[in-house]
C-alpha positions as CSV (number, residue, x, y, z in Angstrom):
1,M,18.0,-20.1,100.4
2,N,15.5,-19.8,97.6
3,P,15.8,-16.1,96.4
4,L,12.1,-15.6,96.9
5,Q,12.3,-16.8,100.5
6,S,15.3,-14.6,101.0
7,L,13.2,-11.5,100.1
8,L,10.4,-12.7,102.3
9,S,12.8,-13.2,105.3
10,L,14.0,-9.5,105.2
11,S,12.8,-7.2,108.0
12,H,9.7,-5.0,107.4
13,E,12.0,-2.0,107.1
14,E,14.3,-3.6,104.5
15,R,11.3,-4.7,102.5
16,Q,9.8,-1.3,102.6
17,A,13.0,0.3,101.5
18,K,13.3,-2.1,98.5
19,G,9.6,-1.6,97.6
20,I,8.8,-5.3,98.2
21,L,6.3,-5.2,101.0
22,Y,3.7,-6.9,98.9
23,T,4.8,-8.4,95.5
24,P,7.0,-11.3,96.8
25,Q,4.4,-12.4,99.3
26,E,1.5,-12.1,96.8
27,I,3.5,-14.4,94.4
28,A,4.4,-16.8,97.2
29,Q,0.9,-17.1,98.7
30,Q,-0.8,-18.3,95.5
31,P,-1.1,-22.1,96.0
32,E,-2.6,-21.6,99.4
33,T,-5.0,-18.9,98.2
34,W,-6.2,-21.2,95.4
35,R,-7.5,-23.5,98.1
36,A,-9.3,-20.6,99.7
37,T,-10.8,-19.6,96.4
38,Y,-12.0,-23.2,95.9
39,K,-13.7,-23.0,99.3
40,V,-15.6,-19.8,98.2
41,F,-16.8,-21.7,95.2
42,R,-18.0,-24.7,97.2
43,N,-19.7,-22.5,99.8
44,R,-21.6,-20.7,97.0
45,H,-22.0,-23.5,94.7
46,S,-25.7,-23.9,94.9
47,E,-26.2,-20.2,94.1
48,I,-23.7,-20.3,91.2
49,F,-25.3,-23.4,89.8
50,R,-28.8,-21.9,89.9
51,F,-27.5,-18.7,88.2
52,L,-25.8,-20.6,85.4
53,H,-28.9,-22.8,85.0
54,T,-31.2,-19.7,84.7
55,A,-28.7,-18.2,82.2
56,G,-29.2,-21.3,80.1
57,I,-25.8,-23.1,80.4
58,D,-27.5,-26.5,80.7
59,N,-30.1,-25.9,78.0
60,D,-30.1,-28.1,74.9
61,S,-27.1,-27.3,72.8
62,L,-28.9,-25.0,70.3
63,R,-30.3,-22.8,73.1
64,R,-27.3,-22.3,75.3
65,P,-26.0,-18.8,75.6
66,T,-22.9,-17.3,74.0
67,V,-20.5,-16.6,76.9
68,F,-18.3,-13.5,76.9
69,L,-15.3,-13.5,79.3
70,I,-14.7,-9.8,80.0
71,G,-11.8,-7.9,81.5
72,A,-9.1,-5.3,80.9
73,G,-5.4,-6.0,80.7
74,T,-4.5,-8.9,83.0
75,S,-8.2,-9.5,83.7
76,D,-8.7,-10.0,80.0
77,Y,-5.9,-12.6,80.0
78,V,-7.9,-14.4,82.7
79,G,-10.6,-14.8,80.1
80,R,-8.2,-15.9,77.5
81,S,-6.8,-18.6,79.9
82,L,-10.3,-20.0,80.4
83,A,-12.1,-19.7,77.1
84,A,-11.1,-23.2,75.7
85,L,-11.8,-24.9,79.0
86,L,-15.2,-23.4,79.5
87,R,-16.1,-24.0,75.8
88,R,-15.4,-27.7,76.3
89,C,-17.1,-27.9,79.7
90,W,-20.2,-26.0,78.8
91,Q,-20.4,-27.0,75.1
92,C,-21.3,-23.5,73.9
93,E,-19.5,-20.6,72.3
94,V,-17.2,-18.9,74.8
95,L,-15.2,-15.8,73.8
96,A,-12.7,-13.6,75.6
97,I,-13.7,-10.0,74.9
98,P,-11.7,-7.1,76.4
99,S,-14.0,-4.7,78.3
100,T,-12.0,-1.9,76.5
101,D,-13.4,-3.2,73.2
102,L,-16.9,-4.1,74.5
103,L,-17.4,-0.6,75.9
104,T,-16.7,1.1,72.6
105,H,-18.1,-1.5,70.2
106,T,-20.8,-3.3,72.1
107,D,-23.1,-3.8,69.1
108,D,-20.3,-5.2,67.0
109,F,-20.2,-8.2,69.3
110,L,-23.9,-8.9,69.7
111,L,-26.3,-10.8,67.4
112,P,-30.1,-10.4,67.5
113,Q,-32.1,-13.2,69.1
114,R,-29.1,-14.7,70.8
115,R,-28.8,-15.5,74.5
116,Y,-25.8,-14.1,76.3
117,L,-24.0,-14.7,79.6
118,W,-21.3,-12.2,80.4
119,I,-18.7,-13.0,83.0
120,S,-16.6,-10.0,84.1
121,F,-13.3,-10.4,85.9
122,S,-11.7,-7.6,87.9
123,R,-9.2,-7.4,90.7
124,S,-10.4,-4.1,92.1
125,G,-13.9,-4.0,90.8
126,E,-13.2,-0.3,90.0
127,S,-11.8,-0.4,86.4
128,P,-13.6,2.4,84.6
129,E,-14.4,0.3,81.5
130,G,-15.5,-2.7,83.6
131,V,-17.8,-0.5,85.7
132,A,-19.3,1.2,82.7
133,V,-20.0,-2.2,81.0
134,V,-21.8,-3.5,84.2
135,E,-23.6,-0.2,84.6
136,R,-25.0,0.1,81.1
137,T,-25.9,-3.5,80.4
138,P,-29.3,-3.7,82.2
139,A,-30.6,-0.7,80.4
140,T,-29.2,-1.2,76.9
141,H,-29.3,-5.1,76.8
142,P,-31.8,-6.2,79.5
143,G,-31.8,-9.9,78.4
144,I,-28.1,-10.4,79.3
145,F,-27.1,-12.3,82.4
146,H,-24.0,-11.0,84.1
147,L,-21.7,-12.7,86.5
148,I,-19.0,-10.6,88.2
149,V,-15.9,-12.1,89.8
150,S,-13.8,-9.7,91.8
151,C,-11.1,-9.7,94.4
152,N,-12.5,-6.6,96.1
153,A,-15.7,-7.2,98.1
154,D,-16.2,-3.5,98.3
155,G,-15.6,-2.7,94.6
156,K,-18.2,-0.8,92.6
157,M,-18.8,-3.7,90.2
158,L,-20.0,-6.0,92.9
159,R,-22.1,-3.3,94.6
160,M,-23.9,-2.8,91.3
161,A,-24.5,-6.5,90.7
162,A,-26.3,-6.8,94.0
163,G,-29.1,-4.6,92.7
164,H,-30.0,-6.6,89.6
165,E,-31.9,-9.9,89.3
166,Q,-30.0,-11.0,86.3
167,A,-26.6,-10.4,87.9
168,L,-24.5,-12.3,90.4
169,G,-21.4,-11.0,92.2
170,I,-18.7,-13.2,93.6
171,A,-16.0,-11.8,95.9
172,L,-12.8,-13.9,96.2
173,P,-10.8,-14.0,99.5
174,G,-9.5,-10.7,100.6
175,E,-5.9,-11.7,100.4
176,T,-6.2,-12.1,96.6
177,N,-6.9,-8.4,96.2
178,D,-3.2,-7.6,95.5
179,R,-1.9,-4.4,97.0
180,S,1.1,-4.2,94.6
181,L,0.8,-2.5,91.2
182,A,1.1,-5.8,89.3
183,M,-1.6,-8.4,89.4
184,T,-0.2,-11.7,90.5
185,S,-2.4,-13.8,92.9
186,S,-5.5,-11.9,91.7
187,F,-4.8,-13.3,88.2
188,S,-4.3,-16.9,89.2
189,N,-7.2,-17.0,91.7
190,M,-9.7,-15.6,89.1
191,V,-8.5,-18.3,86.7
192,V,-8.9,-20.9,89.4
193,F,-12.4,-19.7,90.1
194,G,-13.2,-19.8,86.4
195,Q,-12.0,-23.4,86.2
196,C,-14.3,-24.1,89.2
197,M,-17.3,-22.7,87.3
198,G,-16.5,-25.1,84.4
199,H,-17.1,-27.9,86.8
200,A,-20.3,-26.4,88.4
201,A,-22.4,-29.3,87.3
202,A,-20.2,-31.8,89.1
203,P,-18.0,-29.8,91.6
204,D,-16.3,-32.9,93.0
205,S,-14.7,-33.5,89.6
206,Y,-12.5,-30.5,90.2
207,D,-11.1,-31.7,93.6
208,S,-8.1,-33.6,92.2
209,T,-7.2,-30.8,89.8
210,L,-7.2,-28.2,92.5
211,H,-5.0,-30.5,94.7
212,S,-2.6,-31.0,91.8
213,L,-2.5,-27.3,91.1
214,A,-1.7,-26.4,94.7
215,E,0.9,-29.1,95.0
216,T,2.6,-28.3,91.7
217,G,2.4,-24.5,92.3
218,T,4.1,-24.9,95.7
219,N,6.9,-26.9,94.1
220,F,7.1,-24.5,91.2
221,L,7.9,-21.5,93.4
222,S,11.4,-23.0,93.5
223,S,11.9,-21.7,90.0
224,A,12.7,-18.4,91.7
225,S,16.4,-19.5,91.6
226,I,16.4,-19.6,87.8
227,A,14.4,-16.4,87.6
228,A,16.9,-14.6,89.8
229,E,19.9,-16.0,87.9
230,L,18.4,-14.9,84.5
231,A,17.6,-11.4,85.8
232,E,21.3,-10.8,86.4
233,A,22.3,-11.8,82.8
234,N,21.8,-8.3,81.3
235,F,19.0,-9.1,78.9
236,T,17.1,-6.1,77.5
237,K,14.3,-8.0,75.9
238,A,12.1,-11.0,76.7
239,C,10.0,-13.1,74.4
240,F,7.3,-15.5,75.7
241,I,5.7,-18.2,73.6
242,G,2.8,-20.5,74.3
243,S,0.0,-22.3,72.5
244,G,-3.7,-22.6,73.4
245,A,-4.3,-21.6,77.0
246,L,-0.6,-21.3,77.5
247,K,-0.5,-18.4,74.9
248,A,-2.5,-16.4,77.5
249,V,0.2,-17.3,80.0
250,A,2.8,-16.0,77.6
251,T,0.9,-12.8,77.1
252,E,0.4,-12.3,80.8
253,S,4.0,-13.1,81.6
254,A,5.2,-10.5,79.0
255,L,3.0,-7.9,80.6
256,K,4.3,-8.7,84.1
257,V,7.9,-8.2,83.0
258,L,7.0,-5.0,81.1
259,E,5.0,-3.5,84.1
260,L,7.4,-4.5,86.8
261,T,10.4,-3.0,84.9
262,A,8.6,0.1,83.8
263,G,9.4,-0.8,80.2
264,K,13.1,-1.1,80.8
265,I,12.8,-4.7,79.6
266,Q,10.9,-4.8,76.3
267,T,8.7,-7.8,75.9
268,M,6.6,-9.6,73.4
269,S,4.5,-12.8,73.2
270,E,3.3,-15.1,70.5
271,S,2.3,-18.6,69.7
272,A,4.9,-21.0,68.5
273,L,3.6,-21.1,65.0
274,G,2.9,-17.3,65.0
275,L,6.5,-16.3,65.9
276,R,7.9,-17.1,62.5
277,H,5.4,-14.8,60.8
278,G,7.3,-11.6,61.4
279,P,7.9,-11.3,65.2
280,M,11.0,-13.5,65.0
281,A,12.8,-10.5,63.5
282,A,12.9,-9.0,67.0
283,L,15.0,-11.8,68.5
284,D,18.7,-11.1,69.2
285,K,21.5,-11.9,71.6
286,D,19.9,-9.6,74.2
287,T,16.6,-11.5,74.1
288,L,15.6,-14.1,76.7
289,L,13.2,-16.6,75.2
290,I,10.7,-18.4,77.4
291,A,8.6,-21.2,76.0
292,F,5.6,-22.6,77.8
293,L,5.5,-26.0,76.2
294,S,2.3,-28.0,75.6
295,G,1.7,-31.4,77.1
296,D,-0.1,-32.4,73.9
297,E,2.4,-34.2,71.7
298,S,0.9,-32.9,68.4
299,V,1.3,-29.3,69.6
300,L,4.6,-29.9,71.3
301,N,6.3,-31.1,68.1
302,Y,5.7,-27.7,66.6
303,E,7.1,-25.9,69.6
304,L,10.2,-28.1,69.8
305,D,10.8,-27.5,66.1
306,L,10.7,-23.8,66.8
307,L,13.2,-24.1,69.7
308,E,15.5,-26.1,67.4
309,E,15.3,-23.5,64.6
310,I,16.1,-20.6,67.0
311,G,19.1,-22.5,68.3
312,R,20.3,-23.5,64.8
313,K,20.1,-19.8,63.7
314,Q,21.6,-18.6,67.0
315,L,18.9,-16.0,67.4
316,V,19.0,-15.7,71.2
317,R,21.5,-16.2,73.9
318,T,19.2,-18.2,76.2
319,R,16.2,-20.4,75.8
320,V,14.0,-21.4,78.8
321,A,11.5,-24.3,78.5
322,V,8.6,-24.7,81.0
323,A,7.0,-28.1,80.6
324,A,4.6,-30.4,82.4
325,R,6.8,-33.5,81.9
326,P,10.3,-34.3,80.5
327,H,10.8,-35.0,76.8
328,A,13.6,-36.8,74.9
329,R,14.1,-34.0,72.4
330,L,14.1,-31.2,75.0
331,D,17.5,-31.5,76.6
332,S,19.4,-30.2,73.6
333,L,16.9,-27.4,72.8
334,A,17.0,-25.2,75.9
335,E,19.6,-23.9,78.3
336,H,17.2,-24.1,81.2
337,I,14.3,-26.6,81.6
338,L,11.7,-26.3,84.3
339,I,9.5,-29.3,84.7
340,H,6.3,-29.6,86.8
341,A,6.1,-32.6,89.1
342,P,5.6,-35.3,86.4
343,E,3.4,-37.5,88.7
344,A,0.8,-34.8,88.8
345,A,1.0,-33.6,85.1
346,L,-1.8,-31.1,84.4
347,A,-3.6,-30.7,81.1
348,D,-2.7,-27.5,79.3
349,E,-6.1,-25.9,80.0
350,Y,-5.5,-26.1,83.7
351,R,-1.9,-25.0,83.8
352,P,-2.1,-21.2,83.6
353,P,-2.2,-20.6,87.4
354,V,1.1,-22.6,87.8
355,D,3.0,-21.6,84.7
356,V,2.4,-17.9,85.1
357,I,4.4,-18.0,88.4
358,F,7.6,-18.1,86.4
359,G,6.7,-15.0,84.5
360,Q,5.8,-13.3,87.7
361,L,9.1,-14.2,89.3
362,L,11.0,-13.0,86.3
363,G,9.2,-9.7,86.5
364,L,10.0,-9.4,90.2
365,F,13.7,-10.1,89.8
366,F,14.1,-8.1,86.7
367,S,12.5,-5.2,88.5
368,L,15.0,-5.4,91.3
369,R,17.9,-5.7,88.9
370,C,16.7,-2.5,87.1
371,G,16.9,-0.7,90.5
372,L,13.1,-0.3,90.7
373,K,10.6,-0.9,93.5
374,P,8.4,-3.8,92.4
375,D,5.4,-2.8,94.5
376,C,5.3,0.5,92.6
377,P,7.8,0.4,89.7
378,S,6.3,3.2,87.6
379,A,7.9,6.3,89.2
380,S,6.6,8.5,86.4
381,G,3.0,7.5,87.2
382,A,2.6,6.2,83.6
383,I,0.6,3.3,85.0
384,S,-1.2,2.8,88.3
385,R,-2.7,-0.1,90.3
386,V,-6.2,0.9,89.1
387,V,-6.5,2.7,85.8
388,Q,-7.4,6.4,86.2
389,N,-8.6,9.3,84.2
390,V,-10.8,7.3,81.7
391,L,-13.7,9.6,80.9
392,I,-16.7,7.5,80.0
393,H,-18.7,9.0,77.1
394,S,-22.3,8.4,76.6
C-alpha cells in the first residue's frame, strides 16, 4: 500500500498517538480541495472581477496598478509562486512582498502618484503582521485597494476587510484551513485561487488547467513511496533547487522539511544557477538534493548541467529530479526521477500546487523518522501554528 494511504488507514487512536490526525489527510486532500476552491472563485467571479476592474487591472497599460502579493512565511511563498503568472496575465508590475517587511518598511516600497493593489494571503487570517498591514492601510494609504484571501472565514483579516469599501475578502473552503502546524493544503489552495484571479477576465480559460492540476496532483500523491524510502536513508540535510515559479516551490519545500523535523534536518533552497555561487559548499554525502526541473528547454539545460556537475564531483549521495515530462539526458543524472503525467504537462507557472506535494511528503516522513509528531513537531514551542507574541509598534 502507498505509505501515505497506510497512515490514513490507521485507527483514530493510532493516528492520535503518532501525531498524524491532520497532516497526512491535509496533504492527501489537496487535489479535491482545488476543485472546491475553483468553485468558490466561480461563485464569486462577478464580485472579484468588479473589484479588480475598480482597482484598475484592466486600465490601459500605463495606468494599471502595481500589485503587491503579501504574506508571511509560507503565505509569502504563495505570492512568490504567483508573481510571474499574474504579471503575464495582468500585464502590470507584480511583486511578492513579505508582510514582515511591509509592516516595518512600508514607505520603502511605495512610490508617489502610483496606483496599488495589495493582495494578502493568510491561512489563519490572524498573523500579527498581516493583521497590522490590513488594519493600518486605510488610514495611512487610503488610495490602496486591498484583496484578502484566507482559509479562515472567521479570521480577523477578513472581518476587517468587510468594513472597507476598497477591500474585498475571500474565504476559501473550510477544509483548507489546515489544523496541523505546517501549512500544506492551505498553501496549494491559495496558489490555485491566485491562478484563478489571473484568469478573471476569461474564467473559462482556466478550466482545463484546473482539471490537469487535479488529475496530476492525484497521480503525484503516489510519490509518497519515494519520500518514505528517502526518509529512512539517514540524511541530515536536504537541498531543494528550482527556477522561476519552481524556486518558490523549492523554498516552501525546504521550509516544510525544516518545520516538520523541528530543525533536525537542516535545509536550504536556491535556483539552479544560484547554487554555484556559494551555497554549493554546503553539499555533502549526508545531503539529499531535490531538483524541481523546468519544462522550458532553455532553463532545463542549465539545471541538467548542474545535476551533471554535482554527480561528477560526487557532492551528494542522492539526487531526486521532479519533472513535467521525460528527458533524454535525465536518466543518468538522478537516482530518482518523478515525472508528472506527460499527456497533461503543465507550464512551470502552474506547477507549484502539484510539485510542492513531494516536499510536503518528505517533511511528513522525515518527521516520523525523527521520532516527532508531524501535527505538532515543535515540542519546545519554538514555532506554533499561528505566530504569537509579536508586539506591533506604532
